[in-house]
SEKESE-211123 format. One line per field, with one value per residue: residue number from 1; residue in one letter; chain; x negated, z negated, y negated of N, C-alpha, C, O in turn. Coordinates in nm, 3 decimals. Atoms other than C-alpha are relative to their C-alpha. Example, Ala and Ser with C-alpha at 12.3 -4.5 7.8 and 13.67 -1.06 7.14 Angstrom:
<votors>
sedren	(1, 2)
nulum	(A, S)
vonu	(A, A)
neast	(-0.089, 0.082)
nup	(0.000, 0.006)
nnorth	(0.119, 0.119)
caeast	(-1.230, -1.367)
caup	(-0.780, -0.714)
canorth	(0.450, 0.106)
ceast	(-0.090, 0.077)
cup	(0.000, -0.073)
cnorth	(-0.120, -0.109)
oeast	(-0.194, 0.026)
oup	(-0.066, -0.090)
onorth	(-0.118, -0.220)
</votors>
This chain:
<votors>
sedren	(1, 2, 3, 4, 5, 6, 7, 8, 9, 10, 11, 12, 13, 14, 15, 16, 17, 18, 19, 20, 21, 22, 23, 24, 25, 26, 27, 28, 29, 30, 31, 32, 33, 34, 35, 36, 37, 38, 39, 40, 41, 42, 43, 44, 45, 46, 47, 48, 49, 50, 51, 52, 53, 54, 55, 56, 57, 58, 59, 60, 61, 62, 63, 64, 65, 66, 67, 68, 69, 70, 71, 72, 73, 74, 75, 76, 77, 78, 79, 80, 81, 82, 83, 84, 85, 86, 87, 88, 89, 90, 91, 92, 93, 94, 95, 96, 97, 98, 99, 100, 101, 102, 103, 104, 105, 106, 107, 108, 109, 110, 111, 112, 113, 114, 115, 116, 117, 118, 119, 120, 121, 122, 123, 124, 125, 126, 127, 128, 129, 130, 131, 132, 133, 134, 135, 136, 137, 138, 139, 140, 141, 142, 143, 144, 145, 146, 147, 148, 149, 150, 151, 152, 153, 154, 155, 156, 157, 158, 159, 160, 161, 162, 163, 164, 165, 166, 167, 168, 169, 170, 171, 172, 173, 174, 175, 176, 177, 178, 179, 180, 181, 182, 183, 184, 185, 186, 187, 188, 189, 190, 191, 192, 193, 194, 195, 196, 197)
nulum	(M, T, P, L, M, A, K, A, P, K, K, Q, A, G, A, W, N, D, T, R, L, V, K, E, C, L, S, G, N, E, E, A, W, S, L, L, I, E, K, Y, K, A, L, I, Y, S, I, P, V, K, Y, R, L, P, P, D, E, A, A, D, V, F, Q, A, T, C, M, E, L, L, T, R, L, P, G, L, R, E, P, R, A, L, P, K, W, L, M, Q, V, A, H, H, Q, C, Y, R, W, K, Q, R, Q, Q, R, M, V, S, R, D, A, D, P, H, L, P, E, P, E, T, P, A, I, A, D, S, L, V, E, Q, T, E, E, E, Q, L, L, R, E, A, M, A, T, L, T, P, Q, C, R, R, L, V, E, L, L, F, I, E, I, P, P, R, P, Y, T, E, V, A, A, E, L, G, L, A, I, G, S, I, G, F, T, R, Q, K, C, I, E, R, L, R, R, N, L, S, D, L, G, F, H)
vonu	(A, A, A, A, A, A, A, A, A, A, A, A, A, A, A, A, A, A, A, A, A, A, A, A, A, A, A, A, A, A, A, A, A, A, A, A, A, A, A, A, A, A, A, A, A, A, A, A, A, A, A, A, A, A, A, A, A, A, A, A, A, A, A, A, A, A, A, A, A, A, A, A, A, A, A, A, A, A, A, A, A, A, A, A, A, A, A, A, A, A, A, A, A, A, A, A, A, A, A, A, A, A, A, A, A, A, A, A, A, A, A, A, A, A, A, A, A, A, A, A, A, A, A, A, A, A, A, A, A, A, A, A, A, A, A, A, A, A, A, A, A, A, A, A, A, A, A, A, A, A, A, A, A, A, A, A, A, A, A, A, A, A, A, A, A, A, A, A, A, A, A, A, A, A, A, A, A, A, A, A, A, A, A, A, A, A, A, A, A, A, A, A, A, A, A, A, A)
neast	(0.082, 0.011, 0.141, 0.041, 0.026, 0.089, 0.119, 0.124, 0.053, 0.120, 0.098, 0.020, -0.079, 0.083, 0.039, -0.073, -0.025, -0.148, -0.063, -0.026, -0.085, -0.139, -0.039, -0.027, -0.117, -0.118, -0.024, -0.054, 0.106, -0.014, 0.124, 0.025, -0.073, 0.075, 0.115, -0.034, -0.035, 0.126, 0.087, -0.052, -0.065, 0.063, -0.040, -0.136, -0.011, 0.070, -0.091, -0.073, 0.099, 0.031, -0.127, -0.012, -0.117, 0.023, 0.036, -0.120, -0.047, 0.100, -0.032, -0.119, 0.046, 0.067, -0.102, -0.086, 0.094, 0.021, -0.126, -0.011, 0.095, -0.059, -0.107, 0.027, 0.124, -0.015, -0.004, 0.131, 0.064, 0.151, 0.048, 0.097, -0.071, -0.065, 0.031, -0.070, -0.137, -0.024, 0.011, -0.115, -0.112, 0.020, -0.022, -0.151, -0.059, 0.026, -0.069, -0.139, -0.005, 0.012, -0.119, -0.105, 0.022, -0.045, -0.142, -0.077, -0.021, -0.061, -0.132, -0.093, -0.037, -0.063, 0.003, -0.014, 0.134, 0.037, 0.115, 0.114, 0.081, 0.129, 0.109, 0.102, 0.109, 0.110, 0.118, 0.108, -0.035, 0.022, 0.146, 0.055, -0.048, 0.069, 0.136, -0.005, -0.031, 0.128, 0.090, -0.046, 0.032, 0.143, 0.038, -0.052, 0.092, 0.124, 0.009, -0.057, 0.094, 0.016, -0.125, -0.006, 0.112, -0.050, -0.106, 0.048, 0.081, -0.060, -0.145, -0.045, 0.029, 0.133, 0.079, 0.066, 0.147, 0.065, 0.009, -0.122, -0.013, 0.087, -0.053, -0.123, 0.027, 0.111, 0.117, 0.098, -0.019, 0.090, -0.046, -0.134, 0.022, 0.020, -0.127, -0.091, 0.031, -0.041, -0.152, -0.043, 0.031, -0.102, -0.128, 0.010, -0.010, -0.141, -0.086, 0.023, -0.064, -0.144, -0.023, 0.014, 0.116)
nup	(-0.054, 0.094, 0.023, -0.108, -0.125, 0.030, -0.095, 0.039, 0.116, -0.020, 0.082, -0.021, 0.097, 0.120, 0.076, 0.123, 0.050, 0.006, 0.113, -0.046, -0.118, 0.043, 0.064, -0.104, -0.069, 0.086, 0.013, -0.119, -0.091, -0.119, -0.038, 0.085, -0.066, -0.118, 0.053, 0.061, -0.112, -0.066, 0.080, 0.010, -0.120, -0.048, 0.104, -0.017, -0.123, 0.005, 0.045, -0.107, -0.091, 0.062, -0.023, -0.145, -0.053, -0.127, 0.032, 0.031, 0.137, 0.091, 0.016, 0.087, 0.136, 0.046, 0.031, 0.115, 0.124, 0.025, 0.053, 0.138, 0.076, 0.012, 0.104, 0.133, 0.056, 0.140, 0.109, 0.010, 0.128, -0.009, -0.143, -0.039, -0.043, -0.128, -0.115, 0.022, -0.016, -0.141, -0.057, 0.043, -0.073, -0.141, -0.002, 0.003, -0.125, -0.097, 0.035, -0.034, -0.144, -0.035, 0.044, -0.095, -0.122, 0.019, 0.025, -0.130, -0.050, 0.106, 0.042, -0.098, 0.047, 0.124, 0.038, 0.143, 0.061, 0.091, -0.035, 0.072, 0.073, -0.061, 0.084, 0.033, -0.102, 0.030, 0.064, -0.103, -0.088, 0.077, 0.017, -0.131, -0.038, 0.082, -0.043, -0.117, 0.036, 0.055, -0.107, -0.071, 0.081, 0.005, -0.139, -0.008, 0.065, -0.082, -0.099, -0.123, -0.077, 0.057, -0.012, -0.136, -0.015, 0.060, -0.088, -0.131, 0.017, 0.078, -0.002, -0.133, -0.049, 0.059, 0.041, -0.118, 0.003, 0.049, -0.108, -0.005, 0.123, -0.001, -0.090, 0.051, 0.118, -0.025, 0.079, -0.067, 0.021, 0.101, 0.129, 0.032, 0.109, 0.119, 0.020, 0.036, 0.137, 0.090, 0.002, 0.075, 0.141, 0.041, 0.006, 0.120, 0.112, 0.005, 0.037, 0.137, 0.075, 0.001, 0.084, -0.070, 0.051)
nnorth	(-0.104, -0.108, -0.043, -0.090, 0.070, 0.118, 0.013, -0.068, 0.070, 0.067, -0.070, -0.144, -0.078, -0.039, 0.119, -0.006, -0.135, -0.028, 0.076, 0.139, -0.004, -0.026, 0.121, 0.110, -0.048, 0.026, 0.149, 0.040, 0.040, -0.080, -0.055, -0.123, -0.107, -0.036, -0.074, -0.133, -0.087, -0.012, -0.094, -0.143, -0.057, -0.128, -0.107, -0.034, -0.079, -0.136, -0.108, -0.062, -0.062, -0.126, -0.078, -0.012, 0.070, 0.075, 0.143, 0.083, -0.042, 0.049, 0.143, 0.009, -0.030, 0.116, 0.101, -0.033, 0.009, 0.137, 0.057, -0.048, 0.081, 0.135, -0.005, -0.060, 0.057, 0.063, -0.098, -0.071, 0.038, -0.003, 0.026, -0.100, -0.115, 0.028, -0.097, -0.126, 0.025, 0.016, -0.135, -0.073, 0.057, -0.040, -0.144, -0.021, 0.036, -0.108, -0.118, 0.019, -0.012, -0.140, -0.061, 0.038, -0.079, -0.144, -0.004, 0.017, -0.133, -0.086, 0.046, -0.046, -0.136, 0.016, 0.141, 0.028, -0.020, 0.109, 0.080, -0.050, 0.099, 0.027, -0.052, 0.096, 0.003, -0.096, 0.065, 0.010, 0.112, 0.123, 0.011, 0.033, 0.135, 0.096, 0.019, 0.074, 0.135, 0.060, 0.028, 0.117, 0.113, 0.015, 0.048, 0.145, 0.096, 0.008, 0.112, -0.042, -0.073, -0.125, -0.069, -0.053, -0.096, -0.125, -0.049, -0.054, -0.116, -0.109, -0.008, -0.027, -0.126, -0.030, 0.118, 0.069, -0.003, 0.120, 0.101, 0.078, 0.073, 0.115, 0.102, 0.065, 0.077, 0.089, -0.041, -0.081, -0.138, -0.044, 0.043, -0.066, -0.097, 0.072, 0.068, -0.109, -0.048, 0.112, -0.003, -0.111, 0.032, 0.094, -0.064, -0.086, 0.091, 0.048, -0.110, -0.017, 0.112, -0.033, -0.115, -0.129, -0.077)
caeast	(-8.506, -8.518, -8.850, -8.847, -8.855, -9.097, -9.375, -9.712, -9.882, -10.157, -10.340, -10.485, -10.272, -10.559, -10.591, -10.333, -10.295, -9.946, -9.863, -9.904, -9.736, -9.427, -9.411, -9.434, -9.174, -8.932, -8.982, -8.868, -9.205, -9.155, -9.529, -9.557, -9.288, -9.481, -9.797, -9.632, -9.482, -9.814, -10.002, -9.769, -9.644, -9.887, -9.813, -9.441, -9.479, -9.715, -9.434, -9.199, -9.511, -9.591, -9.223, -9.276, -8.980, -8.943, -9.066, -8.716, -8.617, -8.947, -8.862, -8.528, -8.692, -8.924, -8.641, -8.429, -8.736, -8.803, -8.431, -8.440, -8.754, -8.580, -8.279, -8.454, -8.776, -8.632, -8.596, -8.948, -9.112, -9.471, -9.607, -9.889, -9.628, -9.519, -9.706, -9.568, -9.229, -9.241, -9.361, -9.071, -8.813, -8.950, -8.955, -8.583, -8.501, -8.682, -8.523, -8.180, -8.256, -8.363, -8.055, -7.823, -7.986, -7.921, -7.570, -7.473, -7.518, -7.415, -7.113, -6.950, -6.942, -6.843, -6.735, -6.706, -7.081, -7.198, -7.449, -7.801, -8.021, -8.335, -8.632, -8.920, -9.196, -9.476, -9.777, -10.011, -9.826, -9.841, -10.213, -10.297, -10.087, -10.236, -10.585, -10.494, -10.346, -10.675, -10.872, -10.655, -10.695, -11.070, -11.102, -10.895, -11.166, -11.452, -11.577, -11.408, -11.723, -11.775, -11.410, -11.422, -11.757, -11.599, -11.290, -11.488, -11.725, -11.503, -11.137, -11.088, -11.059, -11.291, -11.544, -11.708, -12.074, -12.320, -12.357, -11.992, -11.988, -12.285, -12.127, -11.793, -11.952, -12.234, -12.505, -12.831, -12.802, -13.096, -12.915, -12.594, -12.736, -12.854, -12.527, -12.326, -12.502, -12.444, -12.073, -12.033, -12.197, -11.958, -11.664, -11.778, -11.807, -11.465, -11.311, -11.477, -11.353, -10.998, -11.037, -11.113, -11.344)
caup	(-4.818, -4.982, -5.123, -4.850, -4.578, -4.741, -4.527, -4.540, -4.871, -4.886, -5.159, -5.127, -5.284, -5.518, -5.648, -5.928, -6.153, -6.184, -6.512, -6.358, -6.028, -6.211, -6.428, -6.127, -5.945, -6.234, -6.243, -5.883, -5.714, -5.352, -5.285, -5.574, -5.414, -5.095, -5.276, -5.468, -5.146, -4.965, -5.248, -5.258, -4.901, -4.809, -5.132, -5.066, -4.702, -4.795, -4.961, -4.662, -4.450, -4.684, -4.644, -4.267, -4.217, -3.874, -3.859, -3.857, -4.176, -4.336, -4.278, -4.438, -4.741, -4.766, -4.749, -5.001, -5.246, -5.208, -5.276, -5.584, -5.698, -5.639, -5.856, -6.128, -6.177, -6.474, -6.667, -6.607, -6.953, -6.850, -6.525, -6.527, -6.460, -6.142, -5.896, -6.050, -6.064, -5.695, -5.607, -5.800, -5.634, -5.284, -5.369, -5.464, -5.147, -4.941, -5.126, -5.076, -4.709, -4.678, -4.870, -4.636, -4.338, -4.494, -4.600, -4.245, -4.176, -4.509, -4.578, -4.269, -4.430, -4.781, -4.834, -5.210, -5.277, -5.579, -5.538, -5.612, -5.868, -5.748, -5.869, -6.036, -5.798, -5.786, -6.007, -5.714, -5.494, -5.775, -5.832, -5.460, -5.399, -5.704, -5.577, -5.238, -5.399, -5.600, -5.288, -5.109, -5.402, -5.420, -5.039, -5.070, -5.297, -5.053, -4.823, -4.487, -4.318, -4.574, -4.558, -4.179, -4.191, -4.420, -4.207, -3.887, -4.037, -4.280, -4.228, -3.853, -3.680, -3.515, -3.686, -3.462, -3.355, -3.500, -3.164, -3.158, -3.524, -3.476, -3.174, -3.337, -3.663, -3.498, -3.681, -3.562, -3.518, -3.754, -4.033, -4.035, -4.266, -4.527, -4.496, -4.522, -4.843, -5.002, -4.913, -5.048, -5.378, -5.399, -5.327, -5.597, -5.848, -5.758, -5.791, -6.129, -6.245, -6.150, -6.364, -6.093, -6.215)
canorth	(-13.765, -13.429, -13.281, -13.017, -13.271, -13.518, -13.663, -13.501, -13.592, -13.844, -13.657, -13.309, -13.035, -12.938, -13.296, -13.243, -12.948, -12.775, -12.948, -13.291, -13.185, -13.052, -13.363, -13.600, -13.382, -13.413, -13.791, -13.806, -13.852, -13.738, -13.712, -13.468, -13.257, -13.259, -13.160, -12.881, -12.736, -12.785, -12.604, -12.296, -12.265, -11.994, -11.811, -11.819, -11.710, -11.431, -11.240, -11.204, -11.129, -10.839, -10.719, -10.741, -10.975, -11.131, -11.499, -11.648, -11.446, -11.532, -11.900, -11.847, -11.682, -11.977, -12.219, -12.035, -12.014, -12.380, -12.459, -12.243, -12.428, -12.757, -12.656, -12.460, -12.663, -12.865, -12.536, -12.424, -12.410, -12.335, -12.493, -12.237, -11.968, -12.130, -11.902, -11.587, -11.740, -11.833, -11.483, -11.331, -11.561, -11.480, -11.115, -11.131, -11.309, -11.047, -10.766, -10.918, -10.948, -10.589, -10.480, -10.682, -10.509, -10.161, -10.253, -10.340, -9.968, -9.804, -10.025, -9.892, -9.543, -9.666, -10.022, -9.979, -9.926, -10.124, -10.401, -10.264, -10.436, -10.602, -10.397, -10.576, -10.691, -10.431, -10.515, -10.442, -10.694, -10.954, -10.895, -10.910, -11.221, -11.399, -11.332, -11.461, -11.777, -11.835, -11.797, -12.052, -12.296, -12.236, -12.292, -12.622, -12.766, -12.700, -12.976, -12.966, -12.839, -12.559, -12.460, -12.434, -12.246, -11.984, -11.957, -11.903, -11.646, -11.454, -11.523, -11.537, -11.205, -11.136, -11.354, -11.612, -11.573, -11.820, -11.994, -12.087, -12.183, -12.408, -12.573, -12.634, -12.769, -12.963, -12.771, -12.615, -12.237, -12.189, -12.372, -12.161, -11.892, -12.143, -12.347, -12.027, -11.925, -12.272, -12.260, -11.918, -12.014, -12.308, -12.091, -11.843, -12.124, -12.262, -11.911, -11.868, -12.214, -12.090, -11.783, -11.522, -11.250)
ceast	(-0.017, -0.147, -0.049, -0.030, -0.090, -0.110, -0.112, -0.068, -0.134, -0.115, -0.015, 0.089, -0.073, -0.032, 0.062, 0.018, 0.161, 0.075, 0.030, 0.096, 0.146, 0.055, 0.036, 0.128, 0.126, 0.028, 0.046, -0.109, -0.004, -0.142, -0.045, 0.069, -0.079, -0.130, 0.025, 0.034, -0.127, -0.091, 0.049, 0.069, -0.055, 0.031, 0.140, 0.012, -0.067, 0.089, 0.086, -0.092, -0.031, 0.118, 0.017, 0.134, -0.033, -0.016, 0.122, 0.052, -0.105, 0.015, 0.116, -0.033, -0.078, 0.088, 0.079, -0.086, -0.026, 0.131, 0.017, -0.097, 0.057, 0.108, -0.046, -0.130, 0.024, 0.005, -0.132, -0.076, -0.148, -0.043, -0.099, 0.065, 0.064, -0.030, 0.069, 0.154, 0.041, -0.009, 0.125, 0.123, -0.008, 0.022, 0.150, 0.065, -0.030, 0.073, 0.146, 0.020, -0.004, 0.132, 0.121, -0.012, 0.050, 0.149, 0.079, 0.028, 0.084, 0.137, 0.107, 0.055, 0.074, 0.000, 0.007, -0.134, -0.027, -0.123, -0.122, -0.074, -0.128, -0.108, -0.109, -0.106, -0.117, -0.123, -0.112, 0.025, -0.029, -0.148, -0.060, 0.036, -0.062, -0.141, -0.007, 0.025, -0.132, -0.097, 0.042, -0.034, -0.149, -0.056, 0.045, -0.102, -0.132, 0.004, 0.063, -0.093, -0.021, 0.132, 0.009, -0.102, 0.056, 0.115, -0.051, -0.077, 0.065, 0.147, 0.060, -0.030, 0.005, -0.078, -0.076, -0.155, -0.059, -0.012, 0.126, 0.028, -0.083, 0.052, 0.115, -0.034, -0.106, -0.123, -0.096, 0.026, -0.079, 0.046, 0.126, -0.018, -0.011, 0.131, 0.106, -0.020, 0.040, 0.150, 0.055, -0.022, 0.101, 0.137, 0.006, 0.026, 0.141, 0.098, -0.018, 0.065, 0.155, 0.032, -0.009, -0.127, -0.036)
cup	(-0.102, -0.017, 0.107, 0.128, -0.020, 0.107, -0.060, -0.112, 0.030, -0.076, 0.051, -0.101, -0.121, -0.094, -0.141, -0.041, -0.005, -0.103, 0.049, 0.122, -0.049, -0.072, 0.093, 0.079, -0.073, -0.011, 0.130, 0.109, 0.123, 0.046, -0.077, 0.054, 0.122, -0.032, -0.052, 0.115, 0.081, -0.069, 0.013, 0.128, 0.047, -0.091, 0.024, 0.132, -0.002, -0.040, 0.110, 0.110, -0.045, 0.020, 0.154, 0.053, 0.131, -0.038, -0.034, -0.140, -0.101, -0.026, -0.089, -0.147, -0.052, -0.033, -0.126, -0.131, -0.029, -0.062, -0.146, -0.089, -0.023, -0.114, -0.136, -0.064, -0.138, -0.113, -0.013, -0.127, 0.013, 0.142, 0.048, 0.052, 0.135, 0.124, -0.016, 0.016, 0.153, 0.072, -0.027, 0.082, 0.148, 0.014, -0.006, 0.128, 0.111, -0.025, 0.044, 0.155, 0.054, -0.032, 0.093, 0.133, -0.018, -0.018, 0.125, 0.052, -0.108, -0.039, 0.093, -0.051, -0.134, -0.048, -0.146, -0.079, -0.097, 0.050, -0.074, -0.070, 0.071, -0.090, -0.027, 0.114, -0.054, -0.057, 0.106, 0.092, -0.077, -0.002, 0.134, 0.037, -0.089, 0.042, 0.125, -0.027, -0.058, 0.104, 0.071, -0.083, -0.006, 0.137, 0.013, -0.064, 0.066, 0.087, 0.130, 0.086, -0.063, 0.024, 0.141, 0.024, -0.055, 0.080, 0.124, -0.014, -0.077, 0.007, 0.142, 0.042, 0.152, -0.044, 0.121, -0.009, -0.045, 0.108, 0.009, -0.122, -0.002, 0.089, -0.051, -0.119, 0.026, -0.080, 0.095, -0.031, -0.120, -0.141, -0.050, -0.115, -0.134, -0.044, -0.054, -0.143, -0.106, -0.018, -0.076, -0.152, -0.053, -0.017, -0.124, -0.128, -0.016, -0.042, -0.157, -0.092, -0.013, -0.079, 0.074, -0.039, 0.103)
cnorth	(0.111, 0.041, 0.093, -0.063, -0.122, -0.005, 0.065, -0.087, -0.074, 0.061, 0.140, 0.075, 0.036, -0.118, -0.004, 0.140, 0.022, -0.077, -0.142, 0.001, 0.016, -0.125, -0.110, 0.040, -0.033, -0.148, -0.060, -0.041, 0.090, 0.047, 0.119, 0.118, 0.053, 0.080, 0.136, 0.095, 0.028, 0.106, 0.148, 0.047, 0.130, 0.112, 0.051, 0.085, 0.132, 0.117, 0.059, 0.066, 0.143, 0.090, 0.024, -0.059, -0.073, -0.150, -0.085, 0.032, -0.045, -0.151, -0.021, 0.031, -0.114, -0.109, 0.027, -0.010, -0.142, -0.066, 0.041, -0.080, -0.141, -0.004, 0.049, -0.062, -0.068, 0.106, 0.082, -0.039, -0.006, -0.016, 0.109, 0.134, -0.016, 0.090, 0.131, -0.019, -0.007, 0.134, 0.081, -0.046, 0.047, 0.142, 0.034, -0.036, 0.102, 0.123, -0.014, 0.013, 0.141, 0.076, -0.033, 0.081, 0.145, 0.010, -0.014, 0.141, 0.082, -0.043, 0.045, 0.134, -0.021, -0.146, -0.037, 0.027, -0.115, -0.072, 0.057, -0.116, -0.023, 0.064, -0.103, -0.001, 0.089, -0.082, -0.018, -0.118, -0.135, -0.034, -0.054, -0.141, -0.110, -0.026, -0.086, -0.153, -0.075, -0.029, -0.123, -0.130, -0.028, -0.059, -0.151, -0.095, -0.010, -0.122, 0.057, 0.087, 0.143, 0.089, 0.061, 0.104, 0.139, 0.064, 0.064, 0.120, 0.121, 0.015, 0.033, 0.140, -0.004, -0.119, -0.065, 0.023, -0.131, -0.110, -0.087, -0.076, -0.122, -0.104, -0.073, -0.100, -0.103, 0.026, 0.078, 0.143, 0.051, -0.041, 0.067, 0.094, -0.072, -0.074, 0.096, 0.031, -0.111, -0.005, 0.110, -0.010, -0.099, 0.063, 0.098, -0.081, -0.046, 0.114, 0.027, -0.107, 0.026, 0.117, 0.131, 0.068, 0.110)
oeast	(-0.048, -0.225, -0.168, -0.098, -0.100, -0.149, -0.115, -0.074, -0.214, -0.230, 0.070, 0.116, -0.011, -0.092, -0.001, 0.037, 0.239, 0.187, 0.142, 0.181, 0.235, 0.171, 0.137, 0.211, 0.223, 0.142, 0.072, -0.079, -0.041, -0.152, -0.115, 0.009, -0.101, -0.162, -0.048, -0.018, -0.149, -0.146, -0.031, 0.133, 0.020, 0.051, 0.164, 0.073, -0.031, 0.068, 0.087, -0.053, -0.038, 0.098, 0.108, 0.193, -0.145, 0.036, 0.114, 0.094, -0.068, -0.009, 0.117, 0.014, -0.058, 0.072, 0.098, -0.037, -0.028, 0.123, 0.060, -0.062, 0.044, 0.110, 0.009, -0.163, -0.059, -0.018, -0.146, -0.113, -0.210, -0.035, -0.097, -0.002, 0.129, 0.057, 0.126, 0.222, 0.141, 0.070, 0.177, 0.197, 0.093, 0.081, 0.198, 0.156, 0.055, 0.118, 0.204, 0.118, 0.072, 0.179, 0.204, 0.087, 0.113, 0.211, 0.195, 0.129, 0.184, 0.217, 0.225, 0.173, 0.174, -0.095, 0.007, -0.134, 0.003, -0.204, -0.116, -0.074, -0.178, -0.117, -0.123, -0.129, -0.154, -0.157, -0.181, -0.069, -0.082, -0.190, -0.130, -0.050, -0.094, -0.188, -0.091, -0.034, -0.164, -0.165, -0.042, -0.085, -0.189, -0.147, -0.028, -0.111, -0.211, 0.111, 0.066, -0.048, -0.025, 0.124, 0.038, -0.071, 0.048, 0.121, -0.004, -0.075, 0.030, 0.196, 0.147, -0.134, 0.106, -0.051, -0.110, -0.212, 0.005, -0.005, 0.121, 0.084, -0.038, 0.047, 0.123, 0.024, -0.131, -0.191, -0.057, 0.062, -0.028, 0.001, 0.167, 0.068, 0.057, 0.166, 0.179, 0.076, 0.089, 0.201, 0.151, 0.063, 0.148, 0.212, 0.109, 0.105, 0.197, 0.196, 0.079, 0.116, 0.219, 0.151, 0.031, -0.234, -0.130)
oup	(-0.217, 0.073, 0.138, 0.213, 0.068, 0.171, -0.180, -0.101, 0.111, -0.030, 0.124, -0.210, -0.227, -0.200, -0.235, 0.042, 0.010, -0.077, 0.033, 0.134, -0.002, -0.052, 0.075, 0.108, -0.016, -0.033, 0.137, 0.212, 0.113, 0.098, -0.025, 0.061, 0.138, 0.028, -0.023, 0.115, 0.113, -0.007, 0.032, 0.126, 0.087, -0.050, 0.020, 0.134, 0.073, 0.000, 0.126, 0.179, 0.038, 0.040, 0.195, 0.146, 0.150, -0.140, -0.123, -0.211, -0.210, -0.137, -0.172, -0.238, -0.169, -0.139, -0.210, -0.235, -0.147, -0.149, -0.231, -0.200, -0.132, -0.196, -0.238, -0.178, -0.227, -0.228, -0.093, -0.141, -0.055, 0.218, 0.165, 0.116, 0.188, 0.207, 0.081, 0.070, 0.195, 0.162, 0.064, 0.134, 0.202, 0.111, 0.065, 0.171, 0.194, 0.071, 0.101, 0.206, 0.143, 0.048, 0.123, 0.190, 0.071, 0.022, 0.130, 0.119, -0.074, -0.080, 0.057, -0.032, -0.153, -0.110, -0.183, -0.201, -0.065, 0.124, -0.195, -0.027, 0.140, -0.209, 0.047, 0.178, -0.172, -0.011, 0.110, 0.127, -0.021, 0.029, 0.137, 0.079, -0.040, 0.039, 0.136, 0.037, -0.024, 0.101, 0.095, -0.026, -0.005, 0.142, 0.071, -0.023, 0.029, 0.115, 0.151, 0.147, 0.011, 0.059, 0.159, 0.092, 0.014, 0.099, 0.163, 0.078, -0.058, -0.030, 0.159, 0.003, 0.207, 0.002, 0.219, -0.118, -0.034, 0.076, 0.022, -0.114, -0.047, 0.055, -0.040, -0.129, -0.063, -0.121, 0.198, -0.145, -0.198, -0.239, -0.164, -0.204, -0.230, -0.162, -0.149, -0.220, -0.215, -0.129, -0.151, -0.231, -0.166, -0.110, -0.189, -0.214, -0.126, -0.112, -0.229, -0.200, -0.112, -0.098, 0.020, -0.039, 0.082)
onorth	(0.080, 0.010, 0.095, -0.004, -0.207, 0.093, 0.092, -0.209, -0.027, 0.057, 0.190, 0.026, 0.046, -0.098, -0.053, 0.229, -0.072, -0.120, -0.192, -0.087, -0.055, -0.160, -0.179, -0.046, -0.082, -0.188, -0.180, -0.100, 0.207, 0.158, 0.207, 0.226, 0.173, 0.183, 0.230, 0.207, 0.145, 0.197, 0.240, 0.152, 0.218, 0.227, 0.171, 0.192, 0.223, 0.232, 0.181, 0.160, 0.233, 0.210, 0.096, -0.005, -0.122, -0.195, -0.169, -0.059, -0.088, -0.197, -0.113, -0.036, -0.147, -0.169, -0.061, -0.053, -0.176, -0.152, -0.036, -0.118, -0.196, -0.096, 0.009, -0.029, -0.052, 0.070, 0.175, -0.156, -0.088, 0.080, 0.148, 0.214, 0.075, 0.119, 0.181, 0.068, 0.052, 0.164, 0.146, 0.038, 0.090, 0.188, 0.122, 0.034, 0.134, 0.187, 0.079, 0.067, 0.179, 0.157, 0.052, 0.127, 0.202, 0.108, 0.027, 0.165, 0.145, 0.040, 0.043, 0.165, 0.047, -0.194, -0.154, 0.040, -0.230, -0.017, 0.074, -0.232, 0.067, 0.031, -0.200, 0.101, 0.087, -0.191, -0.120, -0.189, -0.231, -0.146, -0.156, -0.219, -0.218, -0.139, -0.175, -0.239, -0.189, -0.132, -0.209, -0.226, -0.144, -0.142, -0.231, -0.211, -0.096, -0.177, 0.178, 0.185, 0.241, 0.207, 0.180, 0.203, 0.241, 0.185, 0.171, 0.202, 0.237, 0.122, 0.118, 0.193, -0.048, -0.230, 0.001, 0.028, -0.236, -0.229, -0.209, -0.186, -0.227, -0.222, -0.195, -0.208, -0.185, -0.068, 0.135, 0.173, 0.131, 0.017, 0.045, 0.094, -0.035, -0.073, 0.066, 0.035, -0.080, -0.021, 0.092, 0.032, -0.082, 0.033, 0.112, -0.040, -0.043, 0.090, 0.047, -0.078, -0.009, 0.143, 0.234, 0.007, 0.187)
</votors>
């Protein structure tokens, strides 16, 4: 079984840090591969989404990025650099896809055009994507009830009314505000622990 087709992990993706995940992956631990992919799948997918690639092409970018991770992980010197490295690989895959789309038109006119170099990923895209990943990691460490409350009130569009939130979570409507405040405070602490300022 390849790491990309491994069964769903028994542990949560946030249970191990990247250094341990990389070490376990390199030792052949299939659960670690699953955890690593689970931890970074939203980060990888966010790049083709920002490029507005169609869903099937975004899935191809995801697969190609994971395959590159599989083949190049032994050469990764600093596990903390993994998120940026994954963003860069996904960016290159997206850029290549965009270039192929353009070449289908321009190559007809001049088949001898040189291959363009991939430009560096924009700093603003890196920063935004890193912040999104930190938020995902901070959310993953919340209790399931807190995580769902934050999703319902702040992430879903449009946000759900308190009556629906209370019904889904089995809470009294009057306790939603207090519970929301506790969950937001936990989320802020988690973000701070991860280095978000």
